[in-house]
C-alpha positions as CSV (number, residue, x, y, z in Angstrom):
1,M,51.0,15.3,-27.9
2,P,51.3,15.8,-32.5
3,A,54.0,13.1,-33.4
4,D,56.0,15.8,-34.3
5,L,56.0,17.1,-31.0
6,I,56.8,13.9,-29.6
7,P,60.8,13.7,-28.2
8,P,63.0,10.6,-29.4
9,P,65.1,8.1,-27.3
10,Q,68.4,9.6,-26.8
11,R,71.4,8.5,-25.3
12,L,73.8,10.1,-22.7
13,W,77.3,9.3,-21.6
14,H,78.4,9.6,-17.7
15,T,81.7,9.3,-17.3
16,A,83.8,10.5,-13.5
17,P,88.0,10.7,-12.3
18,D,88.6,7.5,-10.7
19,R,89.4,7.6,-7.0
20,V,87.0,10.5,-7.0
21,E,83.5,10.2,-5.0
22,S,81.0,12.6,-7.1
23,D,76.7,13.2,-7.3
24,W,75.0,11.6,-10.2
25,P,72.7,13.9,-11.3
26,G,71.0,12.4,-14.1
27,A,70.4,8.4,-13.0
28,V,66.6,9.2,-12.7
29,L,64.1,11.0,-15.3
30,P,60.3,11.2,-15.1
31,E,58.3,10.2,-17.3
32,A,60.8,7.9,-19.0
33,L,61.9,4.8,-19.2
34,V,65.8,4.8,-18.5
35,A,68.6,1.7,-18.9
36,H,72.2,2.8,-17.5
37,L,75.1,0.3,-19.2
38,N,77.6,1.0,-16.5
39,L,80.8,-0.4,-18.1
40,R,83.2,0.9,-15.5
41,G,83.6,2.0,-12.2
42,E,80.4,1.7,-9.3
43,A,77.1,3.9,-8.2
44,E,74.6,3.5,-5.6
45,L,70.9,4.9,-5.3
46,H,69.4,5.6,-2.7
47,W,65.9,5.4,-2.4
48,Q,63.4,8.0,-0.1
49,D,62.4,4.3,1.2
50,G,65.6,3.3,2.8
51,T,66.7,0.8,-0.2
52,Q,69.8,1.4,-2.1
53,T,70.4,-0.4,-5.7
54,M,74.1,-0.4,-6.3
55,L,75.7,-0.5,-9.8
56,P,78.4,-2.7,-10.8
57,P,80.8,-2.5,-13.5
58,R,79.1,-4.6,-16.5
59,T,75.7,-4.5,-15.5
60,I,72.4,-2.6,-17.4
61,C,69.9,-1.4,-14.5
62,W,66.4,-0.5,-16.0
63,L,65.0,1.9,-14.1
64,R,61.5,3.8,-13.6
65,A,61.5,6.4,-11.2
66,G,60.6,9.5,-10.2
67,A,62.7,12.3,-9.2
68,A,60.6,12.2,-5.6
69,D,61.8,8.8,-5.3
70,L,65.6,9.7,-5.2
71,R,66.9,9.9,-2.2
72,L,70.8,10.3,-3.4
73,A,72.3,8.8,-6.4
74,R,76.2,9.1,-6.5
75,R,79.4,7.2,-8.7
76,L,81.8,5.8,-6.0
77,A,85.5,6.1,-5.8
78,S,87.1,3.4,-7.8
79,R,90.7,2.4,-8.8
80,E,88.4,3.0,-12.6
81,R,87.1,5.7,-14.6
82,H,83.3,5.5,-14.1
83,E,81.7,5.2,-17.3
84,C,78.1,4.7,-18.2
85,L,75.9,5.1,-20.9
86,T,72.3,6.3,-19.7
87,L,69.8,5.4,-22.6
88,V,66.2,7.5,-22.6
89,F,63.3,6.1,-23.6
90,P,60.5,8.8,-23.2
91,D,56.8,8.0,-21.9
92,A,55.1,9.2,-25.4
93,W,57.2,7.7,-27.7
94,L,57.2,4.5,-25.9
95,R,53.5,5.1,-25.8
96,Q,53.3,6.0,-30.2
97,T,55.9,3.3,-30.6
98,L,55.1,0.0,-28.4
99,A,51.3,0.7,-29.7
100,G,49.4,-2.8,-29.8
101,L,52.8,-4.4,-28.6
102,D,52.4,-4.3,-24.8
103,S,51.1,-8.2,-24.4
104,E,53.6,-9.0,-25.7
105,V,56.2,-7.4,-23.9
106,G,58.0,-9.9,-21.3
107,E,57.3,-10.6,-17.4
108,A,59.9,-9.1,-16.2
109,F,60.0,-5.6,-18.4
110,R,55.9,-5.1,-18.0
111,P,56.5,-3.1,-14.7
112,L,59.2,-0.8,-16.4
113,V,57.5,-0.4,-20.2
114,L,53.5,-0.5,-19.2
115,G,53.3,0.9,-15.0
116,H,53.9,4.6,-13.8
117,A,55.4,2.8,-10.2
118,R,59.3,3.1,-9.4
119,A,60.6,-0.1,-11.0
120,L,63.8,-1.8,-11.5
121,L,65.9,-4.6,-13.2
122,R,70.2,-5.5,-12.9
123,L,71.1,-8.0,-15.9
124,P,74.8,-7.6,-17.1
125,L,76.3,-6.5,-19.5
126,S,77.6,-8.8,-22.1
127,E,79.9,-8.1,-24.8
128,E,77.8,-7.5,-27.2
129,D,76.0,-4.9,-25.4
130,E,79.1,-2.8,-25.1
131,G,79.8,-3.0,-28.3
132,W,77.1,-1.7,-29.2
133,A,77.2,1.2,-26.3
134,R,80.7,1.8,-28.5
135,G,80.1,2.0,-31.3
136,A,80.4,5.2,-33.1
137,M,78.5,7.4,-35.9
138,Q,79.6,8.2,-38.6
139,P,81.1,11.4,-38.7
140,Q,80.1,12.2,-42.7
141,L,76.3,12.7,-41.7
142,C,74.6,15.7,-41.4
143,L,72.8,16.7,-37.6
144,Q,69.3,15.1,-39.6
145,A,71.1,11.7,-40.5
146,R,72.7,11.1,-37.7
147,Q,69.9,12.0,-35.1
148,L,67.9,9.2,-37.1
149,L,69.7,6.6,-37.4
150,E,70.0,7.3,-33.7
151,T,66.8,6.9,-33.0
152,A,66.4,3.6,-35.0
153,R,69.4,2.1,-32.8
154,L,68.2,2.9,-30.2
155,T,64.6,1.6,-30.7
156,E,65.9,-1.4,-32.2
157,Y,68.1,-2.4,-28.6
158,L,65.3,-1.8,-26.8
159,I,63.6,-3.8,-29.1
160,Q,65.4,-6.6,-28.5
161,A,65.5,-6.1,-25.0
162,L,61.8,-6.2,-24.2
163,F,61.6,-9.4,-26.8
164,R,64.3,-11.4,-26.5
165,P,63.9,-14.8,-24.5
166,A,66.2,-13.8,-22.0
167,A,64.1,-11.0,-20.6
168,I,60.9,-13.1,-20.7
169,A,62.1,-15.5,-18.6
170,G,62.3,-13.1,-16.2
171,P,65.1,-11.6,-13.1
172,E,65.5,-15.0,-11.3
173,A,67.4,-17.1,-14.3
174,V,69.5,-14.6,-15.0
175,S,70.4,-13.4,-11.2
176,R,71.7,-17.0,-11.2
177,T,73.8,-16.9,-14.2
178,L,75.0,-13.5,-12.9
179,R,75.8,-14.9,-9.4
180,T,76.8,-17.9,-10.7
181,S,79.8,-16.5,-12.9
182,Q,80.4,-14.0,-10.0
183,E,81.6,-17.5,-7.5
184,R,83.1,-19.0,-10.3
185,V,85.0,-15.3,-10.5
186,R,85.9,-15.4,-6.8
187,K,87.3,-18.4,-6.4
188,V,89.4,-17.7,-9.0
189,K,90.9,-14.0,-7.1
190,Q,90.9,-16.5,-4.5
191,A,93.5,-18.9,-6.1
192,L,95.9,-15.9,-8.3
193,L,96.0,-13.3,-4.3
194,E,97.4,-17.0,-2.8
195,H,99.7,-17.2,-5.5
196,L,101.1,-14.0,-7.6
197,E,104.5,-14.7,-7.4
198,A,104.0,-17.9,-9.8
199,P,99.6,-17.9,-10.6
200,P,98.2,-20.8,-12.3
201,S,97.9,-21.0,-15.8
202,L,94.6,-20.4,-17.4
203,D,93.7,-24.1,-17.6
204,E,94.1,-24.6,-13.8
205,L,92.2,-22.2,-13.3
206,A,88.8,-23.0,-16.1
207,V,89.5,-25.9,-13.6
208,I,88.8,-24.2,-10.5
209,A,86.0,-22.0,-11.4
210,G,85.0,-25.7,-13.0
211,C,84.4,-23.9,-16.8
212,A,86.2,-24.1,-19.8
213,A,89.0,-21.6,-20.1
214,S,87.6,-19.1,-23.4
215,H,84.3,-18.9,-21.0
216,L,85.9,-18.5,-18.3
217,S,87.6,-15.5,-19.5
218,R,84.9,-14.0,-21.4
219,T,83.2,-13.8,-17.7
220,F,85.9,-12.6,-15.8
221,T,85.7,-9.4,-18.1
222,Q,82.2,-9.5,-17.5
223,V,82.1,-9.8,-13.7
224,E,85.6,-7.6,-13.1
225,G,85.0,-5.2,-16.2
226,L,88.5,-6.0,-16.5
227,T,90.5,-9.0,-18.5
228,L,92.1,-11.4,-16.3
229,S,95.8,-10.6,-16.8
230,N,95.2,-6.4,-16.2
231,W,93.2,-7.6,-12.8
232,L,96.8,-10.3,-12.1
233,R,98.7,-7.6,-12.8
234,R,97.1,-4.6,-10.6
235,A,96.8,-7.2,-7.4
236,R,100.6,-7.3,-8.1
237,I,101.3,-4.3,-8.7
238,E,98.8,-3.4,-5.3
239,K,100.6,-6.3,-3.5
240,A,104.3,-4.6,-4.0
241,A,103.1,-1.7,-3.2
242,S,101.6,-2.8,-0.1
243,L,105.7,-4.1,1.1
244,I,106.9,-1.4,-0.1
245,A,104.8,1.6,2.1
246,T,105.3,-0.9,4.7
247,G,108.9,-1.5,4.9
248,R,108.6,-4.7,4.2
249,C,110.5,-4.8,1.1
250,N,112.5,-2.4,-1.2
251,V,111.3,-1.9,-4.7
252,S,113.5,-4.6,-6.1
253,E,112.8,-7.6,-3.0
254,A,108.5,-6.4,-3.7
255,A,109.0,-7.5,-7.4
256,L,109.9,-10.8,-7.1
257,E,107.9,-10.9,-4.0
258,V,105.1,-10.9,-7.0
259,G,106.5,-12.9,-9.5
260,Y,108.2,-10.5,-11.4
261,Q,111.7,-11.1,-12.5
262,S,112.2,-8.4,-14.3
263,F,112.8,-4.9,-12.9
264,S,112.6,-3.3,-16.4
265,H,108.7,-5.2,-16.5
266,F,108.0,-4.8,-12.7
267,S,108.7,-0.6,-13.5
268,R,106.9,-0.8,-16.8
269,A,103.9,-2.3,-15.1
270,F,103.5,0.1,-11.8
271,A,104.1,3.3,-13.6
272,E,100.5,1.5,-15.3
273,E,99.2,1.3,-12.7
274,K,100.1,4.0,-10.2
275,G,100.8,6.5,-12.9
276,V,104.6,7.0,-11.8
277,P,107.3,4.7,-12.0
278,P,108.0,3.0,-8.3
279,S,111.2,5.1,-7.3
280,Q,109.0,8.3,-7.4
281,W,106.4,6.6,-5.9
282,V,108.6,5.6,-2.9
283,R,109.5,9.6,-2.9
284,A,105.7,10.5,-2.8
285,Q,105.0,8.0,0.1
286,S,108.2,9.6,2.4
287,E,106.8,12.7,1.6
288,W,103.8,12.4,2.3
289,R,105.0,10.1,5.4
290,F,107.4,12.8,7.4
291,S,105.2,16.0,6.3
């Protein structure tokens, strides 16, 4: 294939509304290495052999597969809008770009880059990855210049992924790190849910998690896709909404029950989470029950 006909790498944004389950076309592409940088929401891939692959928030899924390997791909209904950046590296471009470097590719990526059978590698999405994903192109550049810069940026990202020490270390070490982070976050969430009305401080949560407070903040955001304070606000509002919906509390009582001393602060937080103020949400719930 002439060099000028080799398709360059490209990136594609996939988005879907929250609380809506939908199909995910383009989850796999033949004759290409694909990387899904899943920033928000969840998705799942169902394979023809009966296995499944989950894509939780803050995850990178490097994938090589064909359409015949996949039975179903869908975005899951969740509280967050699904947001995923897909990077596509065509095989012809990979062969040209990585010529002579085959032996240098880390073991974790070798089946993805050099193989032809289905292969998959999941890694945690770092803050640097998300910052890169959201990087804007300079609007003043012409189309050809933007395409050149896009190819250069994607090439740099791929090279750093394939040859950085973390990649060479293999998926087992990464999996241990991810499991440790998830366990820390689980302990923190449990502590917060048990004390929504008077939650532990960040330093107290760090002791529970067994790490530094600054590290906990970063880890929580990476695992949950939300900052710790935003997650706490969401948990409080969900608990308050449940108390109101079941008739155990009126709006003011529910606000106090989950730790809001100011009704105006509670109303503002409720509207940000539910899209409407508490009074309007209560009316909607009543209309739904009696309709």
